[in-house]
VMD Tcl script that draws the C-alpha trace (Angstrom):
set ca {
  {201.91 49.88 147.87}
  {201.26 46.57 149.10}
  {199.88 43.72 148.02}
  {198.00 42.93 150.71}
  {194.05 42.67 149.57}
  {192.74 43.26 152.91}
  {194.54 47.27 152.95}
  {191.02 47.98 151.29}
  {189.33 46.81 154.05}
  {186.34 44.06 154.23}
  {182.88 44.37 153.85}
  {180.10 41.65 155.80}
  {177.63 40.70 153.43}
  {174.22 39.29 155.53}
  {175.72 39.87 158.47}
  {177.87 36.89 158.55}
  {180.17 37.01 155.16}
  {183.20 38.69 155.64}
  {184.49 39.77 152.16}
  {187.66 41.93 151.35}
  {186.64 45.49 149.37}
  {189.57 44.48 147.04}
  {188.03 40.74 145.23}
  {189.11 38.83 142.17}
  {186.51 38.66 138.65}
  {187.39 35.60 137.32}
  {185.19 36.30 133.76}
  {189.03 36.58 132.28}
  {189.97 33.47 132.84}
  {187.90 32.32 130.42}
  {189.72 32.15 126.58}
  {188.84 34.73 124.08}
  {185.13 35.54 124.65}
  {184.34 34.55 127.35}
  {184.39 31.20 125.78}
  {186.22 27.93 126.25}
  {189.06 27.50 128.70}
  {191.95 29.88 129.34}
  {194.35 30.04 127.06}
  {197.20 29.39 129.78}
  {195.51 26.82 132.14}
  {198.36 26.91 134.73}
  {198.56 30.71 134.55}
  {195.14 30.81 135.04}
  {195.71 28.26 138.26}
  {198.68 30.65 139.51}
  {196.42 33.75 139.14}
  {193.83 31.93 141.13}
  {196.08 30.90 143.76}
  {197.71 33.99 144.10}
  {194.37 36.10 144.55}
  {194.15 33.89 147.59}
  {197.37 34.26 149.09}
  {197.22 38.36 148.84}
  {194.57 37.56 151.04}
  {191.45 38.14 148.82}
  {188.46 36.63 150.17}
  {186.03 37.63 147.26}
  {186.08 35.71 144.19}
  {183.17 36.36 141.52}
  {182.08 34.06 138.94}
  {179.11 32.38 136.97}
  {178.67 28.93 135.48}
  {177.93 30.85 131.92}
  {181.68 31.83 132.03}
  {183.09 29.52 129.66}
  {179.94 28.19 129.87}
  {181.49 25.94 133.14}
  {185.10 26.18 132.51}
  {185.90 28.89 134.90}
  {183.86 27.33 137.38}
  {185.25 24.27 136.87}
  {188.71 25.45 136.69}
  {188.33 27.70 140.52}
  {186.89 24.00 142.03}
  {190.34 22.06 140.79}
  {192.39 24.49 141.41}
  {191.09 25.53 145.25}
  {189.12 23.39 146.57}
  {189.20 22.20 149.01}
  {188.07 25.82 149.70}
  {189.58 27.92 152.67}
  {187.06 28.69 155.07}
  {186.93 32.08 154.90}
  {186.84 32.12 150.86}
  {183.30 33.44 149.83}
  {182.35 32.14 146.22}
  {179.78 34.28 144.59}
  {177.81 33.38 141.18}
  {175.21 34.93 139.35}
  {172.33 33.43 137.37}
  {169.86 35.34 134.77}
  {171.61 34.34 131.51}
  {173.15 31.61 129.60}
  {175.48 31.09 126.63}
  {174.27 30.65 123.31}
  {175.72 28.68 120.48}
  {176.88 32.39 118.47}
  {178.79 33.16 121.87}
  {175.56 35.47 122.89}
  {174.39 35.76 126.24}
  {170.62 35.69 125.83}
  {168.52 35.91 129.21}
  {167.26 32.72 131.22}
  {165.11 33.85 134.03}
  {162.27 31.16 133.97}
  {161.91 28.85 136.90}
  {163.38 25.68 135.05}
  {166.03 27.80 134.23}
  {166.68 29.33 136.97}
  {166.88 26.19 139.06}
  {168.62 24.42 136.40}
  {171.65 26.96 137.12}
  {171.80 27.22 140.29}
  {172.22 23.32 140.28}
  {174.88 23.56 137.71}
  {176.78 25.87 139.71}
  {176.97 23.57 142.86}
  {178.00 20.70 140.64}
  {180.53 23.34 138.87}
  {181.89 24.36 142.15}
  {181.80 21.18 143.83}
  {179.61 23.02 146.73}
  {176.67 21.51 148.76}
  {174.95 25.04 149.09}
  {176.65 28.17 147.29}
  {177.57 31.32 149.52}
  {175.51 34.26 147.11}
  {174.01 34.25 144.22}
  {173.63 37.54 142.00}
  {170.11 37.45 140.35}
  {171.18 39.27 137.18}
  {168.45 40.69 135.28}
  {169.21 40.89 131.09}
  {167.07 40.91 127.69}
  {167.96 39.85 124.39}
  {169.26 43.93 123.90}
  {171.55 43.69 126.93}
  {170.95 47.53 127.42}
  {170.03 48.95 130.92}
  {167.86 49.01 132.85}
  {166.26 46.25 131.74}
  {162.25 46.44 131.69}
  {161.74 43.06 132.97}
  {160.11 42.16 136.52}
  {162.02 41.31 139.01}
  {159.30 39.18 141.47}
  {158.73 35.97 139.86}
  {162.73 35.20 139.07}
  {163.68 36.30 142.27}
  {160.89 34.31 144.27}
  {162.35 31.38 142.73}
  {165.58 32.15 144.22}
  {164.22 32.92 147.50}
  {162.79 29.22 147.29}
  {165.71 27.79 146.71}
  {167.64 29.30 149.53}
  {164.91 28.14 152.01}
  {165.87 25.03 150.86}
  {169.89 25.46 151.68}
  {170.87 25.47 148.10}
  {171.87 29.11 148.74}
  {173.18 31.62 151.54}
  {172.51 35.06 150.54}
  {170.93 36.53 147.40}
  {172.18 39.56 145.40}
  {170.52 41.27 142.62}
  {172.92 42.43 139.32}
  {171.51 44.94 136.41}
  {168.52 46.43 138.54}
  {167.24 49.90 139.15}
  {166.39 51.34 142.78}
  {162.72 50.14 142.10}
  {163.67 46.57 141.10}
  {166.21 46.25 144.01}
  {162.98 47.67 146.00}
  {160.82 44.88 144.88}
  {163.39 42.14 145.87}
  {163.85 43.41 148.95}
  {160.08 42.52 149.77}
  {160.59 39.12 148.76}
  {163.70 38.12 150.47}
  {166.98 40.13 151.94}
  {169.42 41.75 149.41}
  {172.98 41.10 150.54}
  {175.09 42.84 147.28}
  {173.55 45.01 144.28}
  {176.12 44.18 141.13}
  {175.74 46.72 138.61}
  {178.21 48.13 136.03}
  {179.49 51.26 137.47}
  {183.13 53.02 136.88}
  {184.25 56.61 136.54}
  {183.34 56.83 133.19}
  {179.73 54.97 133.06}
  {178.25 56.42 136.42}
  {174.04 55.48 135.10}
  {172.80 53.98 138.62}
  {174.33 56.45 140.66}
  {170.80 56.62 142.51}
  {171.48 52.64 143.02}
  {174.63 53.09 144.71}
  {173.39 56.00 146.69}
  {170.37 53.73 147.62}
  {172.61 50.79 149.12}
  {175.16 53.16 151.11}
  {171.65 54.51 152.75}
  {170.43 50.39 153.29}
  {174.27 49.08 154.30}
  {174.08 46.68 151.11}
  {177.06 45.80 149.22}
  {177.62 47.77 145.61}
  {179.76 45.46 143.41}
  {180.60 47.02 140.22}
  {181.55 44.61 137.34}
  {183.48 46.49 134.57}
  {185.06 48.42 137.16}
  {187.89 49.53 134.73}
  {185.71 49.46 131.80}
  {185.33 45.54 131.28}
  {185.81 45.40 126.92}
  {186.14 48.94 126.47}
  {189.15 50.11 129.09}
  {189.06 53.48 131.01}
  {190.96 56.35 128.79}
  {190.81 59.85 130.23}
  {193.42 62.54 129.81}
  {192.59 63.78 133.43}
  {193.15 60.34 134.68}
  {196.10 59.64 133.59}
  {197.23 62.95 135.07}
  {195.85 62.09 138.01}
  {197.62 59.06 138.31}
  {200.73 60.86 137.43}
  {200.22 63.17 140.78}
  {199.85 60.38 142.79}
  {202.42 57.91 141.75}
  {200.02 55.47 140.24}
  {198.83 53.82 137.34}
  {195.44 54.97 135.99}
  {193.44 51.80 136.81}
  {194.86 51.89 140.08}
  {193.27 55.47 140.66}
  {190.38 54.27 139.00}
  {189.55 51.50 141.65}
  {190.91 53.57 144.43}
  {188.18 56.52 143.31}
  {185.57 53.83 143.12}
  {186.50 51.82 146.84}
  {186.33 55.93 148.32}
  {183.09 56.53 146.32}
  {181.40 54.81 148.89}
  {181.97 52.90 152.06}
  {179.71 49.97 150.85}
  {181.81 49.60 147.56}
  {183.66 46.05 146.88}
  {185.69 45.71 143.47}
  {186.08 42.87 141.48}
  {188.77 43.71 138.87}
  {189.64 40.86 136.83}
  {192.87 39.93 135.04}
  {194.54 37.11 133.23}
  {198.10 38.99 134.04}
  {199.90 38.19 137.86}
  {201.61 42.04 137.31}
  {197.90 43.34 136.70}
  {196.89 41.15 139.54}
  {199.26 42.67 142.02}
  {198.58 46.45 140.83}
  {194.76 45.84 141.23}
  {195.60 44.62 144.51}
  {198.00 47.54 145.65}
  {194.98 50.23 144.81}
  {193.24 49.25 147.50}
  {195.90 50.83 150.11}
  {196.19 54.09 147.61}
  {194.59 57.11 149.44}
  {193.35 59.82 147.00}
  {193.48 63.66 148.29}
  {190.27 65.30 147.78}
  {191.44 67.09 144.66}
  {192.23 64.19 142.70}
  {189.07 62.99 143.56}
  {187.30 66.13 143.00}
  {188.69 66.14 139.13}
  {187.24 62.65 139.12}
  {184.46 63.28 139.92}
  {184.06 66.00 137.22}
  {185.14 63.01 134.15}
  {181.46 62.27 135.03}
}
mol new
graphics top color blue
foreach p $ca { graphics top sphere $p radius 0.5 }
foreach p [lrange $ca 0 end-1] q [lrange $ca 1 end] { graphics top cylinder $p $q radius 0.2 }
display resetview
C-alpha cells in the first residue's frame, strides 16, 4: 500500500483550506497521560517531519496537550510552516494539577487559551479553532449551552486571530446553534466503528458539507478489538486498524481522520489505510458491529 496521504483525497475547510482526509493527531506526542514532554523527543520530531513528508496537510493539536509541550514541539520542529499545512487546535478545557481535564469555557479562559495557542505555535492567526464542550464528568452529550463560548471565539475570528471555527463534542442542536453565530467548518466528535453515538451529527455534517473529524478513530485509550474486524482485515490483506480507518473514510465523503501515533511504523500503516477500498460485503459486516 502507498504511504502517500493524498491517496485518501482532500477536503476543503471554509472553502479555502485544503486538507488531506488522512491527517495526524498530535496528542500522543506528549508524555504518558498526555502530560509533559515526549519520552523520546528526537523520535517525536521525526514523526512530525515524516507526517508532512508523506503528504499530510492536516495536523490536529491543542495547547492543553502536555500542557504546552506538544504545540511547542510542533513549532520547534516544523516552523517556518509549509504554506499548505493547516494547524487545527482546540479550546474549552485545561489541565489540572492532578492531570485532569476540567472545562474552561468562560470568556477570559477562552481568550487566554487562544492567545496561548498563538504563542506556543508561533503564529499570528490560528487556521482553525474547535470549541470543545466539556463538563466535569466528561460525558456525552454535554449539557452546556454553546452560544456564549462560541460567541467569544466568533469575536476573536472577527479580530483576525482565528481564520475558521469548528466545534467538538456536540449534538446536532448545539451544532445548529453555533451555525447561527458564525460559520462552522468542521465538527470533531468521538466516533469509531465501536462508538457510534452521534451518527445523527455525522449525517447532518454530510448534508451540510461540513467536515466531520472523528477523534479516537482507533478507540483512543481503549484500542478497538473485534473478532469480526480481525476477520475482515485478513480478508482484505490489511491490519485491523487500517480497516477501521478505511471504514471511517468510506462512511461519508466529509469524514477526515486524525489517527495519532508515536511510532513511525504505525504512521506508515495509518497513511496506507487511505488507499484501502473496502468491498461492500466487508463494509456490511463492519456496519453490523455497531
